[in-house]
C-alpha positions in Angstrom: -20.7 223.0 68.3 -17.1 222.8 67.0 -15.1 225.1 64.9 -11.7 225.1 63.2 -9.8 227.8 65.1 -7.1 229.5 63.0 -5.3 230.4 66.1 -4.6 226.8 67.2 -5.2 225.2 63.8 -7.3 222.5 65.3 -11.1 221.9 65.6 -12.3 223.0 69.0 -15.5 222.9 70.9 -17.1 226.4 71.0 -17.4 227.9 74.5 -18.4 231.5 74.7 -17.0 234.1 77.1 -20.5 234.9 78.4 -23.0 232.1 78.8 -25.6 232.0 76.1 -24.2 235.0 74.1 -21.7 235.3 71.3 -19.8 238.4 70.3 -18.8 238.2 66.6 -16.8 240.6 64.5 -16.8 240.2 60.7 -14.6 242.1 58.3 -16.7 244.2 56.1 -16.2 245.8 52.7 -13.8 248.6 51.7 -16.3 250.8 50.0 -14.3 252.0 47.0 -16.3 250.0 44.5 -19.1 247.5 44.2 -18.4 244.2 46.1 -17.7 241.2 44.0 -18.8 237.6 44.3 -15.5 236.7 46.1 -16.4 239.2 48.8 -19.9 237.7 49.1 -18.4 234.2 49.5 -17.1 235.6 52.8 -20.3 237.6 53.8 -22.6 234.6 53.1 -20.3 232.3 55.1 -20.4 234.6 58.1 -24.2 234.7 57.7 -24.4 231.0 57.8 -22.1 231.0 61.0 -24.4 233.4 62.7 -27.5 231.6 61.7 -26.0 228.2 62.8 -25.2 229.7 66.2 -28.7 231.1 66.6 -30.3 227.8 65.6 -28.1 226.1 68.3 -29.6 228.5 70.9 -27.0 231.3 71.1 -27.8 235.0 71.1 -25.4 236.6 68.6 -24.2 240.2 68.5 -22.6 240.6 65.1 -20.5 243.7 64.2 -19.4 244.3 60.6 -17.2 247.3 59.8 -17.3 249.6 56.8 -13.8 250.7 55.7 -14.5 254.1 54.2 -11.0 255.5 54.6 -7.8 253.8 53.5 -5.5 254.0 50.4 -8.1 252.7 48.0 -11.0 255.0 49.0 -8.7 258.0 49.2 -7.4 257.3 45.7 -10.9 256.8 44.3 -12.1 260.0 45.9 -9.3 262.0 44.4 -9.7 260.4 40.9 -13.5 261.1 41.0 -13.1 264.8 42.3 -15.6 264.0 45.1 -15.2 264.3 48.9 -14.6 261.1 50.6 -18.0 260.7 52.2 -19.7 261.6 48.9 -17.6 259.1 46.9 -18.1 256.2 49.3 -22.0 256.7 50.0 -23.2 255.0 46.8 -21.0 252.0 47.4 -22.3 251.6 50.9 -25.9 251.8 49.9 -25.1 249.2 47.1 -23.5 246.9 49.6 -26.7 246.9 51.8 -28.8 246.3 48.7 -26.6 243.4 47.7 -26.8 241.9 51.3 -30.6 242.0 51.0 -30.5 240.4 47.6 -28.6 237.5 49.0 -30.8 237.2 52.1 -27.9 238.0 54.5 -29.3 239.0 57.8 -28.2 242.4 59.0 -25.6 242.8 61.6 -26.3 244.6 64.9 -23.9 247.4 64.1 -22.1 248.6 60.9 -19.5 251.0 62.2 -17.8 253.2 59.7 -14.1 254.0 60.2 -14.5 257.8 59.6 -17.0 257.8 62.6 -14.5 256.3 65.0 -11.3 258.3 64.7 -11.3 259.2 68.5 -11.4 255.6 69.4 -8.5 254.8 67.1 -6.4 257.6 68.5 -7.2 256.5 72.1 -6.0 252.9 71.2 -2.8 254.4 69.7 -2.2 256.4 72.8 -2.4 253.2 74.9 0.2 251.6 72.6 2.5 254.6 73.2 2.1 254.1 77.0 3.1 250.5 76.6 6.1 251.3 74.6 4.9 249.7 71.4 4.4 252.7 69.2 6.8 255.4 68.0 6.7 258.4 65.7 8.8 258.2 62.5 10.8 261.2 61.0 7.9 262.0 58.6 5.4 262.2 61.6 3.7 258.9 61.0 3.1 256.5 63.9 4.2 252.9 63.7 3.8 249.7 65.7 7.1 248.2 66.8 6.7 244.5 65.9 10.1 243.6 67.5 8.8 244.7 70.9 5.7 242.4 70.7 7.1 238.8 71.1 4.0 236.9 70.1 3.6 238.7 66.8 2.9 236.2 64.1 1.0 233.6 66.2 -2.1 233.6 64.0 -0.2 233.4 60.7 2.4 231.1 62.3 5.2 233.1 60.9 8.8 231.9 61.0 10.1 235.3 61.9 13.8 234.3 61.7 13.6 233.2 58.1 11.3 235.9 56.6 12.5 239.1 55.1 11.8 241.9 57.6 11.0 245.4 56.2 12.0 248.2 58.7 8.6 249.8 58.1 5.6 249.1 55.9 3.6 252.2 55.0 1.0 250.6 52.7 -2.2 249.3 54.2 -1.7 245.9 52.6 1.5 244.0 52.0 3.0 240.6 51.4 3.7 238.0 54.0 7.3 237.9 52.8 8.0 241.5 53.9 6.5 242.0 57.3 7.7 244.7 59.5 6.6 247.7 61.7 3.2 248.9 60.3 1.5 252.2 60.3 -1.0 253.1 63.0 -1.3 256.7 62.0 -0.2 258.1 58.7 1.1 261.6 58.4 -0.8 263.8 56.0 0.5 263.9 52.4 -0.6 266.0 49.5 -2.1 262.9 47.9 -4.5 262.6 50.8 -6.2 265.8 49.9 -8.8 266.9 52.5 -8.9 263.5 54.1 -7.2 264.6 57.3 -7.8 264.6 61.1 -5.9 266.4 63.9 -4.0 264.2 66.3 -1.5 264.4 69.2 1.1 263.4 66.6 0.1 265.8 63.9 -2.4 265.9 61.1 -3.0 262.6 59.3 -5.4 259.7 59.1 -5.5 256.2 60.5 -3.8 253.1 59.1 -6.2 250.4 57.9 -5.4 247.8 60.6 -6.1 250.1 63.6 -9.7 250.7 62.4 -10.9 247.1 63.1 -9.1 246.8 66.5 -10.7 250.0 67.8 -14.2 249.4 66.5 -14.5 245.7 67.5 -13.4 246.5 71.0 -15.8 249.4 71.3 -18.8 247.3 70.5 -17.8 243.8 71.7 -15.4 244.6 74.5 -11.6 244.1 74.9 -12.0 240.3 74.5 -14.7 238.6 72.4 -15.6 235.3 71.0 -15.3 235.0 67.2 -13.5 237.0 64.4 -14.1 236.0 60.9 -13.0 237.0 57.3 -11.5 235.8 54.1 -8.2 233.8 54.3 -6.5 236.7 52.5 -7.2 238.9 55.6 -5.4 236.5 57.9 -2.0 238.3 57.3 -1.2 241.0 57.6 -4.6 242.4 58.6 -5.8 240.0 61.4 -2.3 239.5 62.7 -1.9 243.3 63.1 -5.3 243.5 64.8 -4.2 241.1 67.5 -0.9 243.0 68.0 -2.7 246.3 68.4 -5.4 245.0 70.7 -3.3 242.8 72.9 -0.5 245.2 72.9 -2.8 247.8 74.4 -4.9 245.7 76.8 -2.6 242.7 77.7 -5.7 240.5 77.3 -6.5 237.9 74.7 -8.2 239.8 71.9 -10.3 237.0 70.1 -10.8 233.3 71.1 -11.8 231.8 67.8 -10.6 232.9 64.4 -12.5 231.5 61.4 -11.5 232.1 57.8 -13.1 231.1 54.6 -11.1 230.0 51.5 -10.9 231.8 48.2 -13.4 231.8 45.4 -12.3 230.9 42.0 -14.3 231.3 38.8 -14.2 228.4 36.3 -11.2 227.1 38.1 -9.2 230.3 37.7 -8.4 233.3 39.9 -11.0 236.0 39.4 -9.6 238.9 37.5 -10.9 241.4 35.0 -8.1 240.6 32.6 -9.5 237.0 32.3 -13.1 238.2 31.8 -14.3 236.3 34.9 -14.7 239.1 37.3 -18.3 239.5 38.5 -20.2 241.7 40.9 -23.5 240.5 42.2 -25.1 243.0 39.8 -23.4 241.4 36.9 -25.0 238.0 37.6 -28.4 239.5 38.2 -28.3 241.2 34.8 -27.5 237.7 33.3 -30.9 236.5 34.7 -29.8 234.7 37.8 -31.5 235.4 41.1 -30.1 236.2 44.5 -31.5 232.9 45.8 -29.6 231.0 43.2 -26.4 232.9 43.7 -26.7 232.4 47.5 -27.2 228.6 47.0 -23.9 228.4 45.0 -22.0 230.6 47.4 -22.9 228.6 50.6 -22.8 225.1 49.1 -19.2 224.2 49.8 -17.3 223.9 53.0 -16.1 227.4 54.0 -12.5 226.2 54.5 -12.4 224.7 51.0 -11.9 226.8 47.8 -15.2 227.4 46.0 -15.2 227.0 42.2 -17.9 229.4 40.9 -19.4 228.4 37.5 -22.5 229.2 35.5 -23.1 225.4 35.4 -23.4 225.5 39.1 -26.0 228.3 38.9 -27.9 226.2 36.5 -27.8 223.2 38.9 -28.8 225.5 41.7 -32.0 226.5 39.7 -32.9 222.8 39.2 -32.2 221.9 42.9 -34.3 224.7 44.2 -37.1 223.9 41.8 -37.0 220.4 43.4 -37.3 221.9 46.8 -40.1 224.2 45.8 -42.2 221.3 44.4 -41.8 219.4 47.6 -42.7 222.4 49.8 -45.7 223.2 47.6 -47.0 219.6 47.8 -46.6 219.6 51.5 -48.4 222.9 51.8 -51.3 221.5 49.7 -51.5 218.5 51.8 -51.2 220.2 55.2 -53.9 222.8 54.5 -54.8 224.5 57.7 -54.0 221.5 59.9 -51.9 222.0 63.1 -48.5 220.3 63.1 -48.0 217.0 64.8 -45.8 217.1 68.0 -43.6 214.4 66.5 -41.9 214.0 63.2 -42.0 210.9 60.9 -38.9 208.8 61.4 -37.4 209.7 58.1 -37.8 213.4 58.9 -36.2 213.0 62.3 -33.2 211.3 60.7 -32.8 214.2 58.3 -33.1 216.6 61.1 -30.4 214.9 63.1 -28.1 214.6 60.2 -28.5 218.3 59.5 -27.8 219.4 63.0 -24.8 217.1 63.3 -23.4 218.6 60.0 -23.7 222.3 61.0 -22.3 221.6 64.5 -19.3 219.9 62.9 -17.4 223.1 61.8 -20.3 224.2 59.5 -20.3 221.2 57.1 -22.9 222.8 54.8 -22.5 220.2 51.9 -23.6 217.6 54.4 -26.4 219.8 55.7 -27.7 220.2 52.1 -27.4 216.4 51.7 -29.7 216.1 54.7 -32.1 218.7 53.3 -32.5 216.7 50.1 -33.0 213.5 52.2 -35.9 215.4 53.7 -37.2 216.2 50.2 -36.8 212.6 49.1 -38.6 211.3 52.2 -41.4 213.9 51.9 -42.1 213.0 48.2 -42.1 209.3 48.8 -44.5 209.7 51.8 -46.9 211.9 49.8 -46.8 209.5 46.8 -47.5 206.5 49.0 -50.3 208.2 51.0 -48.3 207.6 54.1 -48.4 211.3 55.4 -51.3 213.0 57.0 -52.0 216.7 56.9 -50.9 217.2 60.5 -47.6 215.3 59.6 -47.2 217.4 56.5 -47.5 220.5 58.7 -44.8 219.1 61.0 -42.4 218.5 58.1 -43.1 222.0 56.7 -42.1 223.4 60.2 -38.9 221.4 60.0 -38.1 222.9 56.4 -38.4 226.3 58.1 -36.2 225.3 61.0 -33.4 224.1 58.6 -33.9 227.2 56.5 -33.0 229.4 59.4 -29.4 228.3 58.6 -29.5 227.9 54.8 -31.8 230.8 53.9 -32.8 229.4 50.5 -36.0 227.5 51.0 -38.5 230.3 51.5 -36.3 233.2 50.4 -37.4 234.7 47.1 -40.4 232.6 46.4 -43.1 235.2 47.2 -41.3 237.8 45.1 -41.1 235.2 42.3 -44.8 234.7 42.4 -45.5 238.4 42.5 -43.4 239.0 39.3 -45.6 236.7 37.1 -46.5 238.9 34.1 -50.1 239.7 33.0 -49.8 237.7 29.7 -48.7 234.5 31.6 -51.5 234.9 34.0 -53.9 235.2 31.1 -52.7 231.9 29.6 -53.0 230.3 33.0 -56.7 231.4 33.2 -57.3 230.2 29.7 -55.9 226.8 30.6 -58.2 226.7 33.7 -61.2 227.3 31.4 -60.0 224.6 29.0 -59.6 222.1 31.9 -63.1 223.0 33.2 -64.5 222.2 29.8 -62.4 219.0 29.6 -60.5 220.2 26.5 -57.3 218.4 27.4 -55.6 219.0 24.1 -56.1 222.8 24.5 -55.0 222.5 28.1 -51.8 220.7 27.1 -51.1 223.3 24.4 -51.4 226.2 26.8 -49.2 224.4 29.3 -46.5 224.1 26.6 -46.9 227.7 25.6 -46.5 228.8 29.2 -43.4 226.7 29.5 -41.9 228.1 26.2 -42.3 231.5 27.8 -40.2 230.5 30.8 -42.8 229.5 33.4 -44.1 226.2 34.6 -47.7 225.4 35.9 -48.7 222.7 38.2 -52.1 221.5 39.1 -53.1 221.1 42.8 -56.2 220.8 45.0 -56.2 224.6 45.3 -55.9 225.1 41.5 -53.0 225.9 39.2 -49.7 226.9 40.7 -47.5 229.0 38.3 -43.9 230.1 38.8 -40.7 230.9 36.8 -39.1 227.9 35.4 
């Protein structure tokens, strides 16, 4: 399996530190609001990465942080008049609900920053001992970038030609003004009751120290993969490296994977343009988590993704095509045990799929292989060239590929459960008409069912109905 490593800017074969196991850290949400679809582009990419590693035989331990203390959460807490924990709790709950809606597999650990202040302080103390941290006049603690010669190796900064700020107090800042960054922020009145004691005085952690401390606690001082959106590469990930390696003297992370930005209708997502969407906004418009996931993952992670409503409509059509194929295979397979070997056309599709995901997660090519499997299945069924045991084997292959994609089976049972009583009544009436060979009435009822947003298909087991 090969990945494009942001550290070397080359595609490299993946080799883990510990045989058979992968330690993976993924930057999670800052829980000051509901996550938007740009955030979920990153989270679904990370889900695909983990699933692909698992399909290839790796045991993955994934850690995803929850940033519940930083400039944004403190500001939101103050404006709402609620304590920090009370303010962030609904957004944390909503985040987990959204992950489930998108069929994102849960991480092994979701450490919250406010629960790991001692680990952050211990890491800062190690930086003091190594001469890389100092206390400013206001009592804040800063990392001395000038004393860490390899600073900028991830972002490939030209340090001589960039404007250097003496200190950067904000959690986030532009690449053009890098400088010493805050490890611990001295308490200010605007922080309210968000404050902890420390050897350097009352205050709270800077944003960057959180991920360094929590990732090392759960994955060790060196681990395999760190991921996030490309916007996190600098300054956040660069600062994580400086803090971790400045304290331990060891390589922090071996492979850095970043996904590109999401755009909506070709433009940067923003509220002023009216193209800013949370997952909940799209669900209210009638789209499903399955359809949204399909669009979010169906582009190479290193390429910008243009999110459109036309793409969601196309996803609905594509998924219906997959469903029809799976339903036909299920009807043919019945209760037969799967063959030990696949038909040649199915084996070819499987090989193409595995080759695609092993080549830096080329998901568009993986989807192409999936639809070759659909096409081959439909042709074999139509030509009578597939036996029930062969159909069962192909169904098992669909499930194997779906371990990575998470869209074939996901959401279908729920969709069937949600069929309203009036549609069920029409379907039953159509069954009666067909039994009486009243084909005109059968067609009329089929059209009425379609007009209400459902489609009905006849099979050996009877009528199958689902949302159109």
